[in-house]
LUMVOLO-267007 format. One record per residue (C-alpha): x, y, z; residue in one letter; residue number from 0. Coordinates in Angstrom, 3 decimals. Example, Ala and Ser with C-alpha at 12.3 -4.5 7.8 and 13.67 -1.06 7.14 Angstrom:
2
+----------+----------+----------+----+-----+
:       c1 :       c2 :       c3 : aa :   i :
+----------+----------+----------+----+-----+
:   12.300 :   -4.500 :    7.800 :  A :   0 :
:   13.670 :   -1.060 :    7.140 :  S :   1 :
+----------+----------+----------+----+-----+
END
This chain:
406
+----------+----------+----------+----+-----+
:       c1 :       c2 :       c3 : aa :   i :
+----------+----------+----------+----+-----+
:   10.266 :   49.479 :   12.464 :  X :   0 :
:   12.828 :   47.306 :   10.853 :  X :   1 :
:   15.530 :   45.157 :   12.344 :  X :   2 :
:   18.677 :   44.495 :   10.324 :  X :   3 :
:   21.860 :   43.991 :   12.274 :  X :   4 :
:   25.245 :   42.361 :   11.662 :  X :   5 :
:   26.585 :   42.712 :   15.175 :  X :   6 :
:   25.441 :   39.369 :   16.526 :  X :   7 :
:   27.346 :   37.595 :   13.740 :  X :   8 :
:   30.950 :   36.430 :   13.359 :  X :   9 :
:   33.195 :   38.746 :   11.273 :  X :  10 :
:   32.830 :   36.447 :    8.255 :  X :  11 :
:   29.051 :   36.309 :    8.604 :  X :  12 :
:   28.927 :   40.071 :    9.091 :  X :  13 :
:   30.935 :   40.681 :    5.936 :  X :  14 :
:   28.692 :   38.302 :    3.997 :  X :  15 :
:   25.546 :   39.991 :    5.312 :  X :  16 :
:   26.909 :   43.401 :    4.369 :  X :  17 :
:   27.855 :   42.197 :    0.880 :  X :  18 :
:   24.373 :   40.789 :    0.257 :  X :  19 :
:   22.725 :   44.060 :    1.299 :  X :  20 :
:   25.147 :   46.145 :   -0.741 :  X :  21 :
:   24.805 :   44.051 :   -3.916 :  X :  22 :
:   21.006 :   43.973 :   -3.610 :  X :  23 :
:   20.773 :   47.749 :   -3.234 :  X :  24 :
:   23.347 :   48.484 :   -5.921 :  X :  25 :
:   21.520 :   46.235 :   -8.401 :  X :  26 :
:   17.978 :   47.294 :   -7.620 :  X :  27 :
:   18.525 :   51.050 :   -7.208 :  X :  28 :
:   21.435 :   52.249 :   -9.364 :  X :  29 :
:   20.168 :   55.795 :   -9.977 :  X :  30 :
:   21.376 :   58.229 :   -7.303 :  X :  31 :
:   21.105 :   62.002 :   -7.599 :  X :  32 :
:   23.749 :   64.442 :   -6.378 :  X :  33 :
:   21.517 :   65.438 :   -3.466 :  X :  34 :
:   21.529 :   61.817 :   -2.369 :  X :  35 :
:   25.341 :   61.780 :   -2.367 :  X :  36 :
:   25.345 :   64.901 :   -0.229 :  X :  37 :
:   23.009 :   63.236 :    2.257 :  X :  38 :
:   25.237 :   60.140 :    2.327 :  X :  39 :
:   28.310 :   62.297 :    3.000 :  X :  40 :
:   26.426 :   64.071 :    5.794 :  X :  41 :
:   25.548 :   60.664 :    7.206 :  X :  42 :
:   29.162 :   59.436 :    7.078 :  X :  43 :
:   29.906 :   60.003 :   10.754 :  X :  44 :
:   30.359 :   56.864 :   12.810 :  X :  45 :
:   28.012 :   56.440 :   15.749 :  X :  46 :
:   29.216 :   57.702 :   19.109 :  X :  47 :
:   27.181 :   55.042 :   20.931 :  X :  48 :
:   29.057 :   53.694 :   23.963 :  X :  49 :
:   28.517 :   50.231 :   22.520 :  X :  50 :
:   30.773 :   51.056 :   19.570 :  X :  51 :
:   33.160 :   53.722 :   20.753 :  X :  52 :
:   36.182 :   52.642 :   18.688 :  X :  53 :
:   36.545 :   52.555 :   14.915 :  X :  54 :
:   36.819 :   48.958 :   13.719 :  X :  55 :
:   36.144 :   46.808 :   10.681 :  X :  56 :
:   32.609 :   46.250 :   11.976 :  X :  57 :
:   32.127 :   50.012 :   12.321 :  X :  58 :
:   33.109 :   50.500 :    8.694 :  X :  59 :
:   30.938 :   47.631 :    7.518 :  X :  60 :
:   28.045 :   49.028 :    9.495 :  X :  61 :
:   28.496 :   52.510 :    8.036 :  X :  62 :
:   28.667 :   51.163 :    4.487 :  X :  63 :
:   25.542 :   49.149 :    5.191 :  X :  64 :
:   23.731 :   52.242 :    6.470 :  X :  65 :
:   24.812 :   54.263 :    3.429 :  X :  66 :
:   23.531 :   51.571 :    1.068 :  X :  67 :
:   20.213 :   51.448 :    2.926 :  X :  68 :
:   19.913 :   55.241 :    2.788 :  X :  69 :
:   20.544 :   55.254 :   -0.967 :  X :  70 :
:   17.794 :   52.704 :   -1.376 :  X :  71 :
:   15.433 :   54.641 :    0.890 :  X :  72 :
:   15.977 :   57.839 :   -1.088 :  X :  73 :
:   15.351 :   56.043 :   -4.367 :  X :  74 :
:   12.119 :   54.665 :   -2.946 :  X :  75 :
:   11.140 :   58.181 :   -1.895 :  X :  76 :
:   11.565 :   59.311 :   -5.516 :  X :  77 :
:    9.353 :   56.502 :   -6.761 :  X :  78 :
:    6.607 :   57.138 :   -4.224 :  X :  79 :
:    6.531 :   60.860 :   -4.990 :  X :  80 :
:    6.435 :   60.467 :   -8.794 :  X :  81 :
:    2.843 :   59.271 :   -8.959 :  X :  82 :
:    1.223 :   62.205 :   -7.179 :  X :  83 :
:    1.548 :   64.441 :   -4.174 :  X :  84 :
:    1.639 :   62.457 :   -0.949 :  X :  85 :
:   -1.802 :   62.289 :    0.632 :  X :  86 :
:   -2.403 :   62.519 :    4.362 :  X :  87 :
:   -3.707 :   59.482 :    6.211 :  X :  88 :
:   -7.088 :   60.616 :    7.550 :  X :  89 :
:   -9.403 :   59.021 :   10.096 :  X :  90 :
:  -12.365 :   57.471 :    8.250 :  X :  91 :
:  -15.820 :   58.819 :    8.965 :  X :  92 :
:  -17.538 :   55.816 :   10.485 :  X :  93 :
:  -20.768 :   55.311 :   12.395 :  X :  94 :
:  -21.934 :   52.413 :   14.509 :  X :  95 :
:  -24.521 :   50.428 :   12.582 :  X :  96 :
:  -27.871 :   50.176 :   14.399 :  X :  97 :
:  -29.274 :   46.700 :   15.165 :  X :  98 :
:  -31.403 :   45.095 :   12.474 :  X :  99 :
:  -35.135 :   45.537 :   12.881 :  X : 100 :
:  -36.862 :   42.711 :   14.686 :  X : 101 :
:  -33.869 :   41.873 :   16.882 :  X : 102 :
:  -34.183 :   42.297 :   20.611 :  X : 103 :
:  -31.838 :   42.825 :   23.506 :  X : 104 :
:  -31.483 :   39.646 :   25.474 :  X : 105 :
:  -28.561 :   38.503 :   27.595 :  X : 106 :
:  -25.335 :   40.364 :   28.399 :  X : 107 :
:  -23.657 :   39.058 :   25.246 :  X : 108 :
:  -26.470 :   40.470 :   23.101 :  X : 109 :
:  -26.272 :   43.819 :   24.866 :  X : 110 :
:  -22.548 :   43.967 :   24.168 :  X : 111 :
:  -23.116 :   43.097 :   20.513 :  X : 112 :
:  -25.347 :   46.157 :   20.163 :  X : 113 :
:  -23.102 :   48.441 :   22.156 :  X : 114 :
:  -22.379 :   51.431 :   19.852 :  X : 115 :
:  -18.687 :   51.305 :   20.831 :  X : 116 :
:  -18.503 :   47.642 :   19.822 :  X : 117 :
:  -20.317 :   48.334 :   16.566 :  X : 118 :
:  -17.953 :   51.209 :   15.775 :  X : 119 :
:  -14.998 :   48.900 :   16.462 :  X : 120 :
:  -16.483 :   46.394 :   14.005 :  X : 121 :
:  -16.479 :   49.073 :   11.306 :  X : 122 :
:  -12.942 :   50.129 :   12.191 :  X : 123 :
:  -11.752 :   46.525 :   12.008 :  X : 124 :
:  -13.175 :   46.248 :    8.481 :  X : 125 :
:  -11.021 :   49.222 :    7.456 :  X : 126 :
:   -7.911 :   47.687 :    9.014 :  X : 127 :
:   -8.453 :   44.364 :    7.264 :  X : 128 :
:   -9.041 :   46.057 :    3.901 :  X : 129 :
:   -6.528 :   48.928 :    3.960 :  X : 130 :
:   -3.986 :   47.565 :    6.443 :  X : 131 :
:   -4.065 :   50.701 :    8.616 :  X : 132 :
:   -6.471 :   53.076 :   10.325 :  X : 133 :
:   -6.084 :   56.441 :   12.001 :  X : 134 :
:   -7.917 :   57.082 :   15.281 :  X : 135 :
:   -8.073 :   60.730 :   16.301 :  X : 136 :
:   -7.878 :   61.746 :   19.985 :  X : 137 :
:   -7.043 :   58.265 :   21.251 :  X : 138 :
:   -5.806 :   59.918 :   24.462 :  X : 139 :
:   -6.172 :   63.410 :   25.921 :  X : 140 :
:   -3.629 :   66.176 :   25.357 :  X : 141 :
:   -2.799 :   66.250 :   29.061 :  X : 142 :
:   -2.067 :   62.537 :   29.180 :  X : 143 :
:    0.014 :   62.803 :   25.997 :  X : 144 :
:    2.091 :   65.627 :   27.528 :  X : 145 :
:    2.642 :   63.665 :   30.745 :  X : 146 :
:    3.623 :   60.502 :   28.899 :  X : 147 :
:    6.010 :   62.348 :   26.590 :  X : 148 :
:    7.762 :   63.953 :   29.571 :  X : 149 :
:    7.994 :   60.583 :   31.311 :  X : 150 :
:    9.472 :   58.877 :   28.229 :  X : 151 :
:   12.117 :   61.560 :   27.715 :  X : 152 :
:   13.100 :   61.173 :   31.395 :  X : 153 :
:   13.359 :   57.422 :   30.841 :  X : 154 :
:   15.596 :   58.047 :   27.831 :  X : 155 :
:   17.941 :   60.116 :   29.990 :  X : 156 :
:   18.111 :   57.369 :   32.621 :  X : 157 :
:   18.834 :   54.773 :   29.928 :  X : 158 :
:   21.642 :   56.928 :   28.523 :  X : 159 :
:   23.229 :   57.363 :   31.978 :  X : 160 :
:   22.980 :   53.671 :   32.812 :  X : 161 :
:   24.396 :   52.506 :   29.481 :  X : 162 :
:   27.284 :   54.954 :   29.877 :  X : 163 :
:   28.026 :   53.292 :   33.214 :  X : 164 :
:   27.600 :   49.749 :   31.897 :  X : 165 :
:   27.714 :   49.172 :   28.153 :  X : 166 :
:   26.326 :   45.657 :   28.497 :  X : 167 :
:   23.050 :   46.996 :   29.951 :  X : 168 :
:   22.050 :   48.585 :   26.622 :  X : 169 :
:   19.751 :   45.754 :   25.622 :  X : 170 :
:   17.845 :   46.113 :   28.890 :  X : 171 :
:   16.690 :   49.525 :   27.702 :  X : 172 :
:   16.660 :   49.495 :   23.910 :  X : 173 :
:   14.779 :   47.371 :   21.409 :  X : 174 :
:   15.209 :   46.647 :   17.709 :  X : 175 :
:   16.450 :   50.179 :   16.989 :  X : 176 :
:   19.321 :   51.059 :   19.335 :  X : 177 :
:   22.137 :   52.272 :   17.153 :  X : 178 :
:   20.642 :   54.008 :   14.140 :  X : 179 :
:   21.530 :   57.654 :   13.772 :  X : 180 :
:   19.256 :   59.872 :   15.918 :  X : 181 :
:   16.727 :   57.066 :   16.436 :  X : 182 :
:   15.939 :   54.538 :   19.156 :  X : 183 :
:   13.254 :   52.166 :   20.351 :  X : 184 :
:   13.122 :   52.622 :   24.114 :  X : 185 :
:   11.587 :   49.679 :   25.981 :  X : 186 :
:    9.230 :   50.887 :   28.695 :  X : 187 :
:    8.545 :   49.671 :   32.213 :  X : 188 :
:    5.056 :   49.353 :   33.678 :  X : 189 :
:    6.300 :   50.223 :   37.168 :  X : 190 :
:    5.515 :   53.651 :   38.579 :  X : 191 :
:    8.605 :   55.756 :   37.998 :  X : 192 :
:    9.806 :   53.410 :   35.275 :  X : 193 :
:   13.521 :   52.654 :   35.221 :  X : 194 :
:   14.194 :   54.634 :   38.413 :  X : 195 :
:   12.390 :   51.899 :   40.377 :  X : 196 :
:   15.108 :   49.440 :   39.323 :  X : 197 :
:   18.169 :   51.496 :   40.210 :  X : 198 :
:   18.324 :   50.712 :   43.913 :  X : 199 :
:   18.695 :   54.409 :   44.676 :  X : 200 :
:   16.440 :   55.137 :   47.635 :  X : 201 :
:   15.984 :   58.820 :   46.744 :  X : 202 :
:   15.047 :   58.072 :   43.133 :  X : 203 :
:   12.707 :   55.311 :   44.238 :  X : 204 :
:   10.887 :   57.560 :   46.684 :  X : 205 :
:   10.637 :   60.354 :   44.155 :  X : 206 :
:    9.179 :   57.972 :   41.583 :  X : 207 :
:    6.142 :   57.385 :   43.805 :  X : 208 :
:    5.390 :   61.102 :   43.871 :  X : 209 :
:    5.013 :   61.152 :   40.096 :  X : 210 :
:    1.831 :   60.364 :   38.163 :  X : 211 :
:    1.578 :   56.802 :   36.882 :  X : 212 :
:    1.691 :   58.050 :   33.308 :  X : 213 :
:    2.007 :   54.750 :   31.446 :  X : 214 :
:   -0.975 :   53.244 :   33.269 :  X : 215 :
:   -2.979 :   56.458 :   32.769 :  X : 216 :
:   -2.357 :   56.365 :   29.003 :  X : 217 :
:   -3.180 :   52.673 :   28.737 :  X : 218 :
:   -6.329 :   53.283 :   30.756 :  X : 219 :
:   -7.570 :   55.815 :   28.196 :  X : 220 :
:   -6.926 :   53.381 :   25.344 :  X : 221 :
:   -7.519 :   49.883 :   26.737 :  X : 222 :
:   -9.516 :   50.417 :   29.947 :  X : 223 :
:  -13.249 :   49.929 :   30.337 :  X : 224 :
:  -14.163 :   52.816 :   28.036 :  X : 225 :
:  -10.858 :   52.869 :   26.178 :  X : 226 :
:  -10.626 :   54.310 :   22.668 :  X : 227 :
:   -8.925 :   51.180 :   21.294 :  X : 228 :
:  -10.148 :   48.393 :   23.544 :  X : 229 :
:  -13.021 :   47.088 :   21.426 :  X : 230 :
:  -11.037 :   47.392 :   18.194 :  X : 231 :
:   -8.205 :   45.291 :   19.613 :  X : 232 :
:  -10.676 :   42.756 :   21.024 :  X : 233 :
:  -12.150 :   42.458 :   17.538 :  X : 234 :
:   -8.751 :   41.963 :   15.887 :  X : 235 :
:   -6.916 :   39.682 :   18.335 :  X : 236 :
:   -9.553 :   38.673 :   20.945 :  X : 237 :
:   -8.790 :   39.091 :   24.678 :  X : 238 :
:   -6.247 :   36.262 :   24.301 :  X : 239 :
:   -3.924 :   38.370 :   22.134 :  X : 240 :
:   -0.432 :   38.574 :   23.648 :  X : 241 :
:    1.172 :   41.917 :   24.493 :  X : 242 :
:    4.122 :   41.818 :   22.069 :  X : 243 :
:    5.660 :   45.299 :   22.190 :  X : 244 :
:    5.775 :   48.086 :   24.774 :  X : 245 :
:    8.131 :   50.880 :   23.854 :  X : 246 :
:    8.613 :   54.421 :   22.600 :  X : 247 :
:    9.941 :   55.209 :   19.141 :  X : 248 :
:   12.069 :   58.354 :   19.419 :  X : 249 :
:   13.622 :   60.208 :   16.492 :  X : 250 :
:   15.660 :   63.401 :   16.643 :  X : 251 :
:   16.533 :   65.886 :   13.900 :  X : 252 :
:   19.041 :   64.155 :   11.637 :  X : 253 :
:   17.246 :   60.809 :   11.679 :  X : 254 :
:   17.358 :   59.353 :    8.171 :  X : 255 :
:   14.504 :   57.989 :    6.114 :  X : 256 :
:   13.933 :   54.252 :    6.434 :  X : 257 :
:   13.624 :   51.773 :    3.593 :  X : 258 :
:   10.108 :   50.593 :    2.795 :  X : 259 :
:    9.490 :   47.387 :    4.742 :  X : 260 :
:    6.971 :   45.200 :    6.544 :  X : 261 :
:    7.741 :   44.505 :   10.201 :  X : 262 :
:    7.753 :   40.743 :    9.794 :  X : 263 :
:    7.728 :   37.924 :    7.220 :  X : 264 :
:    4.449 :   37.374 :    5.398 :  X : 265 :
:    1.790 :   35.149 :    6.919 :  X : 266 :
:   -1.624 :   34.409 :    5.427 :  X : 267 :
:   -3.191 :   35.513 :    8.730 :  X : 268 :
:   -2.389 :   38.890 :   10.262 :  X : 269 :
:    0.111 :   38.020 :   13.013 :  X : 270 :
:    0.399 :   41.390 :   14.757 :  X : 271 :
:   -1.401 :   44.726 :   15.066 :  X : 272 :
:    0.739 :   47.715 :   16.019 :  X : 273 :
:   -0.018 :   51.125 :   17.543 :  X : 274 :
:    1.926 :   54.350 :   16.955 :  X : 275 :
:    0.533 :   57.082 :   19.231 :  X : 276 :
:    1.694 :   60.663 :   18.706 :  X : 277 :
:    2.749 :   62.414 :   21.925 :  X : 278 :
:    3.103 :   65.762 :   20.160 :  X : 279 :
:    1.951 :   67.069 :   16.804 :  X : 280 :
:    3.844 :   65.254 :   14.035 :  X : 281 :
:    4.459 :   67.533 :   11.061 :  X : 282 :
:    5.645 :   66.563 :    7.600 :  X : 283 :
:    9.221 :   67.509 :    8.537 :  X : 284 :
:    9.299 :   65.422 :   11.736 :  X : 285 :
:    9.566 :   62.034 :   10.075 :  X : 286 :
:    5.944 :   60.817 :    9.968 :  X : 287 :
:    5.423 :   57.224 :    8.890 :  X : 288 :
:    4.360 :   56.558 :    5.294 :  X : 289 :
:    1.946 :   53.649 :    4.813 :  X : 290 :
:    1.359 :   51.910 :    1.475 :  X : 291 :
:   -2.317 :   51.014 :    1.623 :  X : 292 :
:   -3.401 :   47.456 :    0.800 :  X : 293 :
:    0.162 :   46.098 :    0.587 :  X : 294 :
:   -0.413 :   43.592 :    3.408 :  X : 295 :
:   -1.617 :   41.064 :    0.823 :  X : 296 :
:    0.008 :   37.923 :   -0.550 :  X : 297 :
:    0.199 :   39.485 :   -4.016 :  X : 298 :
:    2.073 :   42.574 :   -2.827 :  X : 299 :
:    4.395 :   40.436 :   -0.721 :  X : 300 :
:    5.328 :   38.246 :   -3.691 :  X : 301 :
:    6.200 :   41.275 :   -5.808 :  X : 302 :
:    8.062 :   43.080 :   -3.025 :  X : 303 :
:   10.256 :   40.062 :   -2.296 :  X : 304 :
:   10.587 :   38.736 :   -5.848 :  X : 305 :
:   14.045 :   40.215 :   -6.444 :  X : 306 :
:   12.785 :   41.741 :   -9.704 :  X : 307 :
:   13.790 :   45.411 :   -9.466 :  X : 308 :
:   11.410 :   46.532 :  -12.218 :  X : 309 :
:    8.403 :   44.827 :  -10.637 :  X : 310 :
:    9.257 :   46.296 :   -7.265 :  X : 311 :
:    9.587 :   49.787 :   -8.697 :  X : 312 :
:    6.215 :   49.420 :  -10.381 :  X : 313 :
:    4.689 :   48.342 :   -7.081 :  X : 314 :
:    5.997 :   51.500 :   -5.407 :  X : 315 :
:    4.995 :   53.734 :   -8.321 :  X : 316 :
:    1.426 :   52.444 :   -8.317 :  X : 317 :
:    0.986 :   52.288 :   -4.553 :  X : 318 :
:   -1.501 :   54.418 :   -2.638 :  X : 319 :
:    0.901 :   55.957 :   -0.133 :  X : 320 :
:   -0.414 :   57.941 :    2.838 :  X : 321 :
:    1.547 :   60.142 :    5.231 :  X : 322 :
:    0.633 :   59.888 :    8.914 :  X : 323 :
:    1.022 :   63.498 :    9.997 :  X : 324 :
:   -0.786 :   63.454 :   13.335 :  X : 325 :
:   -2.050 :   65.713 :   16.065 :  X : 326 :
:   -1.050 :   65.149 :   19.676 :  X : 327 :
:   -2.997 :   62.172 :   21.041 :  X : 328 :
:   -3.846 :   60.706 :   17.610 :  X : 329 :
:   -2.950 :   57.093 :   16.843 :  X : 330 :
:   -2.472 :   54.797 :   13.884 :  X : 331 :
:   -3.135 :   51.081 :   14.170 :  X : 332 :
:   -1.678 :   48.900 :   11.428 :  X : 333 :
:   -1.240 :   45.326 :   10.319 :  X : 334 :
:    2.483 :   44.564 :   10.740 :  X : 335 :
:    2.555 :   42.975 :    7.260 :  X : 336 :
:    1.801 :   46.352 :    5.663 :  X : 337 :
:    4.619 :   48.091 :    3.789 :  X : 338 :
:    5.628 :   51.315 :    5.512 :  X : 339 :
:    8.628 :   53.468 :    6.389 :  X : 340 :
:    9.598 :   56.295 :    8.690 :  X : 341 :
:   10.611 :   59.513 :    6.936 :  X : 342 :
:   13.584 :   61.724 :    7.695 :  X : 343 :
:   13.240 :   64.007 :   10.710 :  X : 344 :
:   14.534 :   67.518 :    9.982 :  X : 345 :
:   12.622 :   69.505 :   12.568 :  X : 346 :
:   12.200 :   68.389 :   16.197 :  X : 347 :
:   12.198 :   65.374 :   18.487 :  X : 348 :
:    9.303 :   63.060 :   17.682 :  X : 349 :
:    8.094 :   60.630 :   20.365 :  X : 350 :
:    5.600 :   57.864 :   19.580 :  X : 351 :
:    4.160 :   55.490 :   22.179 :  X : 352 :
:    4.367 :   52.045 :   20.590 :  X : 353 :
:    2.676 :   48.819 :   21.596 :  X : 354 :
:    1.238 :   45.811 :   19.821 :  X : 355 :
:   -0.815 :   42.680 :   20.400 :  X : 356 :
:   -0.308 :   39.389 :   18.622 :  X : 357 :
:   -2.994 :   37.291 :   16.932 :  X : 358 :
:   -3.392 :   34.075 :   18.997 :  X : 359 :
:   -4.333 :   32.147 :   15.829 :  X : 360 :
:   -0.768 :   32.546 :   14.522 :  X : 361 :
:    1.456 :   30.038 :   16.279 :  X : 362 :
:    5.234 :   29.831 :   16.539 :  X : 363 :
:    7.832 :   32.484 :   15.855 :  X : 364 :
:    6.718 :   35.619 :   14.014 :  X : 365 :
:   10.201 :   36.137 :   12.594 :  X : 366 :
:   10.357 :   39.484 :   14.354 :  X : 367 :
:   11.373 :   40.285 :   17.915 :  X : 368 :
:    9.376 :   43.197 :   19.245 :  X : 369 :
:   10.687 :   45.929 :   21.531 :  X : 370 :
:    9.614 :   44.832 :   25.016 :  X : 371 :
:   11.412 :   44.292 :   28.307 :  X : 372 :
:   12.302 :   40.604 :   28.794 :  X : 373 :
:   10.057 :   40.110 :   31.822 :  X : 374 :
:    6.956 :   41.100 :   29.836 :  X : 375 :
:    7.582 :   38.683 :   26.946 :  X : 376 :
:    4.685 :   36.240 :   26.755 :  X : 377 :
:    3.498 :   37.326 :   30.214 :  X : 378 :
:    0.372 :   39.368 :   29.518 :  X : 379 :
:   -2.644 :   39.116 :   27.230 :  X : 380 :
:   -5.034 :   41.863 :   26.172 :  X : 381 :
:   -7.516 :   40.414 :   28.661 :  X : 382 :
:   -4.923 :   40.571 :   31.438 :  X : 383 :
:   -4.203 :   44.177 :   30.514 :  X : 384 :
:   -7.848 :   45.257 :   30.497 :  X : 385 :
:   -8.578 :   43.417 :   33.770 :  X : 386 :
:   -5.665 :   45.191 :   35.466 :  X : 387 :
:   -6.812 :   48.545 :   34.094 :  X : 388 :
:  -10.419 :   47.942 :   35.121 :  X : 389 :
:   -9.211 :   47.639 :   38.705 :  X : 390 :
:   -7.100 :   50.783 :   38.394 :  X : 391 :
:   -8.296 :   54.346 :   38.804 :  X : 392 :
:   -6.237 :   57.329 :   37.687 :  X : 393 :
:   -4.332 :   58.665 :   40.663 :  X : 394 :
:   -4.272 :   55.345 :   42.510 :  X : 395 :
:   -1.157 :   54.496 :   44.513 :  X : 396 :
:   -1.616 :   50.823 :   43.737 :  X : 397 :
:    0.321 :   49.428 :   40.789 :  X : 398 :
:   -2.136 :   47.584 :   38.502 :  X : 399 :
:    0.774 :   45.662 :   36.971 :  X : 400 :
:    2.442 :   44.590 :   40.233 :  X : 401 :
:    2.209 :   40.945 :   39.162 :  X : 402 :
:    4.269 :   41.619 :   36.037 :  X : 403 :
:    7.900 :   42.455 :   36.803 :  X : 404 :
:   10.377 :   43.082 :   33.997 :  X : 405 :
+----------+----------+----------+----+-----+
END
């Protein structure tokens, strides 16, 4: 994900921001093929978002900004594809290492240390720290993925209806991506029934309690007692890691390719670890995310942000880029410093469940505001999440997150 907006600025600031982006792109990526121009022309339709329903100077600035970013993204695509055919990001074949000979099983802490799931998580964490990303196959079941996808698309419909009624409510539903063409980051609620529980409509509220608690069920499979990601996250951020994002990334056919980017400014320590979970198969034409392995380092960051167009092009040409085509229920976990980008979606709606936990060793602002409902900001740690899920059983009527209201 990437956040770049001029709409919170004054008109003068907005114009200056646009000019900086345009000049940077025009200088760094001057070569544009005819096919790129055709894509830009196809993209030259102003958004019909209720937030920006009239054509204005800001609309035009925004559209020019988007066109410049698309030109840059397409140039980057050329560079990444010149080296060799894009490789698929595959789950590594890892095994839990057995305990060393001569060591015994003592207290509870020792037993946990030799738990095969914990040992496997240790090996997975090594991959994340070295490569910047790891794929985990079958992080949740197909049934849970289907239920969660249906729930999220219902939530998207509610958000669209509510923002049509009240334009100012948009930021209650959408995160860092809420105006890009055919793309949004939809902030999710942990209440049963999601947004319908907030609407004050007695019928909707009653109906919501007849539905499965799909968000909790999915989190249970990943972060509960025997969750597929629990021990890996505990290794990376400890139980004190703060829940930083809770959303769905939705792209529809027509969504453009993103520019290559990290999610946040560089820090010597990994500030944030992010999950993208596929809720349907993600094919090459559905806009899978490309990850540039081992670009979460200080060296890569210096080159990427140096302003030297030639150095940056060489970085992209030489990068080991992997495409995260996924099966339903598969996940990728990545260091938010890693260079990556979403590709163009030309096929079908792609829904990814997205959450992240922050490293408690990194203090202060991360320079990046995650997609999460305001009431959840800074309210829940990984330990809080797992404790709530440990007390929850699939099918329960009780809300495990009743103490957290957003």
